[in-house]
C-alpha positions in Angstrom: -7.2 -146.8 -280.3 -8.6 -144.8 -277.3 -7.1 -145.0 -273.8 -9.4 -144.5 -270.9 -8.5 -143.9 -267.2 -12.0 -143.6 -265.8 -13.5 -147.1 -266.0 -14.8 -150.0 -263.9 -14.9 -153.7 -264.4 -18.2 -155.6 -264.4 -18.0 -159.4 -264.2 -20.8 -161.0 -266.2 -20.4 -164.8 -266.4 -16.8 -165.6 -267.2 -16.2 -162.2 -268.9 -14.9 -158.9 -267.5 -16.5 -155.9 -269.2 -14.6 -152.6 -269.2 -17.2 -149.9 -268.7 -15.9 -146.4 -269.1 -17.5 -143.1 -268.0 -15.5 -141.0 -270.4 -16.5 -140.0 -273.9 -13.7 -140.4 -276.4 -12.9 -138.4 -279.4 -11.5 -139.6 -282.7 -7.8 -139.5 -283.1 -8.2 -138.8 -286.8 -10.8 -136.1 -287.0 -11.3 -135.1 -283.3 -15.1 -135.7 -283.4 -17.1 -137.6 -280.8 -17.1 -141.4 -280.7 -20.2 -143.5 -280.2 -20.4 -147.1 -278.9 -20.9 -149.6 -281.6 -20.3 -153.0 -280.0 -18.1 -155.1 -277.8 -14.9 -157.1 -278.6 -13.3 -159.9 -276.8 -9.7 -159.5 -275.8 -7.8 -162.4 -274.3 -5.1 -161.5 -271.7 -2.5 -163.7 -270.0 -1.4 -163.0 -266.4 2.1 -163.7 -265.0 1.0 -167.2 -263.9 -0.1 -168.1 -267.5 -3.8 -167.9 -266.8 -6.0 -166.5 -269.5 -8.7 -163.9 -268.7 -11.4 -162.7 -271.0 -11.9 -159.0 -271.2 -14.6 -157.3 -273.2 -13.6 -153.9 -274.6 -15.8 -151.4 -276.4 -15.7 -150.7 -280.1 -16.4 -147.0 -280.8 -17.5 -145.5 -284.1 -16.7 -142.1 -285.4 -19.8 -140.8 -287.3 -17.7 -138.3 -289.2 -14.9 -140.4 -290.7 -16.5 -143.8 -290.1 -13.5 -145.3 -288.4 -13.7 -147.9 -285.6 -11.6 -147.4 -282.4 -11.1 -149.7 -279.5 -11.3 -148.3 -276.0 -8.6 -149.8 -273.7 -8.0 -149.2 -270.0 -4.8 -147.2 -269.3 -3.0 -150.1 -267.7 -3.1 -152.3 -270.9 -0.3 -152.1 -273.3 -1.7 -151.7 -276.8 -1.0 -154.6 -279.3 0.4 -156.7 -276.4 -1.5 -159.8 -275.2 0.2 -160.4 -271.9 0.2 -157.9 -269.1 0.2 -157.8 -265.3 -3.4 -158.4 -264.5 -2.7 -157.7 -260.8 -3.5 -154.1 -261.7 -7.1 -155.2 -262.2 -7.1 -157.5 -259.2 -8.1 -160.5 -261.4 
């Protein structure tokens, strides 16, 4: 898992894409990561409304591991968070 602090949200249809301007490095071998695909992440706000967030899946060409890139205000492995941080 890679945390990013420099990102923006792009709304496309009913989905919010997290687009980062940072290049991550692998937490296992410290080599550069390359974008592989997108992954859907469902989040629930305080009012119980669900939001669809698309996060990037990053591949390490050295150790062949997949990492997910999360915005810094999301708690890893937790599906509910305060979406007011995003303004959603």
